N, C-alpha and C positions, 0 to 999 in steps of 0.2 A: 563433432559424436561420433562417436564406432557403432556401426550396424552389422559387424560381422556376427555371423552365428546367431542372427535373429532371427524371428517369423516375424512378415510380412504378415498385415490383417487389410481387409480389403469390408469398410464401412459402406455398403451399398443402401439407396433410397434413404439416404440424409438430407434433411437441409440447411445448409450451412449460415450461421450469422457472417455478416463479412466485414462487420462495422456500420453498416447503414441500415442494411433491410437482410432479408431472410430469404436466402439460394430459393430455387425449384428443386426435386430431388436429385443427390446426384450421390456420385463415388468417392470416399478418401477413404487415400494409402496411409498407415503407418509403417512406416518402416525402419524397426527397432525404437529407438528415441525420437524418428524424427518422422515432420509427414515427408510422404514422399510423392515422386511423381505418379500422376490417375494413368500410366499406360503401364506400371508395372505390377509383374503377375502375381498375385499372395498364396499364401502358405490356408492359408484361412479366412472367411465371411462372416460377416454380420451383419444380420439384416437390421437396419434400425428401424423400419416402420415407419420412415415419415416422420419422427422425431428431429428436433430440433438443437444441432449442435454450435455449440460457443468455445471459444479459448476459457481458458485455463484462468479462476478467477486469482485476482489479485488485490490481495488485501496492505494498502501502501504503509499503515500502522499501526504495528504491533509492540507487544512486549512477552519475552520467553520466558517458561522456567525451565522446560524441560520435553523431552522431543515428544511427551504424551499431547502439550500446545501441537506441534505440525501433526500428528495421527490426527488431534481433532479438524483442523482445518480441512486439512486434505481428507474427511468424509462430506463436509460440503462445498466440495468439488473449490477451494481454495488452494492452488496448484505454487503461488509463491507467496511468499511472503516478505515487508520489510519491518526488520525491527527496529524499534526507534529509543533504547538504550537497554541494553542485559548486560551484567557485569557477573563473577568477572569474566576475560575474556577467554578464558578458557573454556568457559558456559558455552558463550556466544559460538565459538568456532568451533566444538564439539557438534554444534546442534546445524554443520553447515553440511551439505554433500550428501546429506539423508537421503536410502534410497526405499522410496515408495511409497512419501511424504511429503508436505509444500518445502519446497526448497526455499531459502532465505537469502535473505543479503542484511548486512546489519554497518551500525556505526560501532557500535559498542559501549563506551559514555558518553552524556550528555554534561555538555558542559554550561556550569552554573558558578554560584561566588556565595565565598562565606557570610550569613546570615539570611539567605534564602530559602525559602519553605523546601525545595528540594534540597538544603544541605542539611536539612532536619531528617530527611531517611535517614532510621537506624546505620543503615550497610553502605552509604554514600560513601565509597572513595576519595580522602584527602586529594586523591588526583585531578578530581572533577572540579573540581573547587580552584578557579582562575580570578584572579583580584589584579594583574600587572601584564603588561603587552609582553613581557618576557615570557609567564605562564599562559598567557594565551598560544604564542611559538611553540612551546613544551608540548601542549598541551596537545593539539594538532601533529603534532609530527607522530608524541606517542599512542596514536590515536590509529593511524595508518601505518604504522610498524606491528600495530596490532591485528592487522587484517580488516581496519575499517574503510569499508564502501564507498560513506558522504560523512558529513559530520552533522552532526546536531549540537544546537546551541539553545539552551535556556531561559529567553527575553524575559522579563520577570522583573517588578517592583517590590519587594528588593531585591537584587538581583545583580549580575554585569552591569559593569557600568558603559556607555555608550560608544566608549571608549576600547572596550575589552569587546564589547560583541563588535566591531568594526575590524579587528583585530582577528578575530577568530574567525571571519568572513573570508580576509585576506586571504589568511594563511592557509587557509582551506583550498581557494582558488589558487590560490600558486603552486598548488601537488594536485591540480585536474580534480577536484572533491566537490560534489554540492553541499553547501550550505541551508541547514534543516533549521528552521526557528520552531521553537513550543512557545505558542502568544494566546493567555487565553483571554487576555484584558484588550481595552482599545490601546492603553499607554504601551504596552508591551509589543504590539503589533505594531505601531509607528516608529516603536525601536528597531523591530524586525526589516522593517524595511526602509530605514533610513541604515541600518550596517548592508545593505543590499543582499540578505539573504537572497535564496534562488527560492524557497519554499517556505512556507508559511503551515504551522499543523494548530489544527483546533479554530475554533471559531469565537468571539468576543461574547461573555454572557453580560456584559456591564454596559451593553451599547449599542448602536449601528455603524458600521463604519461610515464615512461621507463619501460623497460624490468622490471627491479628489483625491483621496485614499484608496475609491476604487481604482479611480483611473489610474495613480501611481502602480497600481497592481498591474494593471495592464500596459502601460506604457515601457515598464519595467522587464516583463516578462516572467512577471512570475506566478510560483503556481499557490494553488491552497490544498490543500487535504485538511476538511473542516471535522471530521472526527465528531458525527452530527449526533451519532449512537450514545460516543462517551459524554457529549455535553448535554444532553438531553441528562442523561442518567444526573452530569455534578448540579443542572441546575435545579436538582427536587431538592439539593442544602443550600444555591446557594444563585443568582443570578437568575436570569432569564432566556429561556431557552427561545424564546420569540425575536432576541436579537440575532442570536446565529443561523437561524434560519431567514430573518431579510438580509443579513450580509449576504451570508452564500447566494440566495436569491439576487440581488444584487451582485455580485460578482459574476454569477453565471449568465446572466442578460450585459452584464459590460462586455463579455469573451475569455475573461481569466478561466484558465484550465483546471477543472476540479477533478481530483482524483480522491478515488473512495476509499476511505483507511479508516479504522472502528476503534482503535486504540485497546485492542483487545488486551486481556490481563489478568493474571488471577495473583496479582500480590496485593498482601496483607497492608491496609490503614490505609488503600489510595482511594479517592470522592467515588470511586463506579466501579466494581468487575462487570467487565464487558467478556463476552463468552467468547471464545475464541470459535471462527469459521463458521456460526447461524449469524454473528453480528454483522459479518459483509452484508448476509442477504434482506436483514436490515437498515444496514446502512446506503441500497441500493434504495429502498422504497424512499427514506426520509430526502435521500437527493432528489427524487422525482415530486417527491411534494413541496419542493423547494422550487422546483419549474423543470428540471433537467427532463430533456426526451426521454424514451426508455431508453433510445439507444446511447443519446450519449452516456446518460447512466452507465450501461454496460462496456461501453468504451473507459469512463474512467477506473474501470475495477479491470480493463485489459487492456488495450493498446495504449491508452495513454499514461500509463505505470510503465509499462513495460518502456516504452520509446524518450520519456524524460527521464526513468534512473539508466538508459543506454544498455537495458537489456533488451536487443534486438533482434536474436533468437526467439522474442516468442511473442505475447499479445495479439496476436492475431492467426488466424489459419490459415497458411500458405505452404506451399513446397521448400523444405529446408527448415522451413522454422520446427524447433522442439515439439512433440506430441503432446502438450498439457491440454486433456479435452472435457467439457462436460456436455454429458446426451442430457437435455431434461425434454420433461413431456409436454409442455403447455408453452405459450407463444411467449417469451418475456416484451416484444414490442408491444402487445395487445396488453398485456398485465407484469409487469415488473415482478411482482410474488412468483411468477411462472421460475424466479431460479432457482427456489427449494424444491420444484418437483424432480430432482437428481434422477437419473433412471441408469446413470455409468457414468465413470470417470476413468481419464488416461491420464496416467502422471510421467510426463518424457517415455512415452509409451504402455508404459505397465501398467493393467489393469485394472485396477482398484477394485477391493476385496467392499462394498458396503452393506453387504450384509443381506442383499436381496437374493 
């Protein structure tokens, strides 16, 4: 990251969330697009008045349609987002590296199979349909060639066979990509685990994961992005939200890493439209309701997604890290709803205009 010809800003009297606690008031330096050394001489000074500074928030599951989605997320302190299926590739890639809005990573298409629910989406490209081992290999190669940061796979019945799921995961791992499975039922979750995916996104609405299934997640180092905001919306049409809630509670108690993701989207015909940006704050509240401590909920939307998705330049407030920062008025360790009380936002060191 270049810091040439940039303004150096000192934020004084600020209380920093360090991943566990809120520190005593101190000074933080923004040097261009990164957090600078505390002994750097600033060009300007901002008195934070004792407010609390969080790392920029990360939504680990969104779907994008335009730059407007990035702007909406940014206004709510979501400085990074992981797209979990947007096409065509030209659209997704046009949304990368945009200045002053949410920074994204993406998978491109999600692999599904002929006859699946996802295959009936009117705009679903033929390239997303996988029914043979050769097609699985070709799908992964194609997504990576188009810029995919990770590989998304839809586990469903009907959907890709277990053999195809296995092949997709192996192909992803051979190319040093995480394999992420969409799974909204117990059977789909079992298939995803059998395929050795790295991440399961969503949580079941048709039953509670068994103790053995939870332990399999733990033993194999698997992550969960439960998208409770979406599951709550879908449960108004089918299934029971309580199953998703209780599954997340069990996963957390067992030690499975939980990442905050919303499934935010504005697509027509989906079971629930979840608003970009504001939904992440609801997701944090739902995670706390499942038993996560307030600090672990904050880490689920900062340090953990950055670490597990290999974005080692962000997620915590440390010298040299990207200056993605959210200044809030309340104390989210006392009340998680305080993440909504945003006073100021910086994205890669740029002070965002949030209309105050």
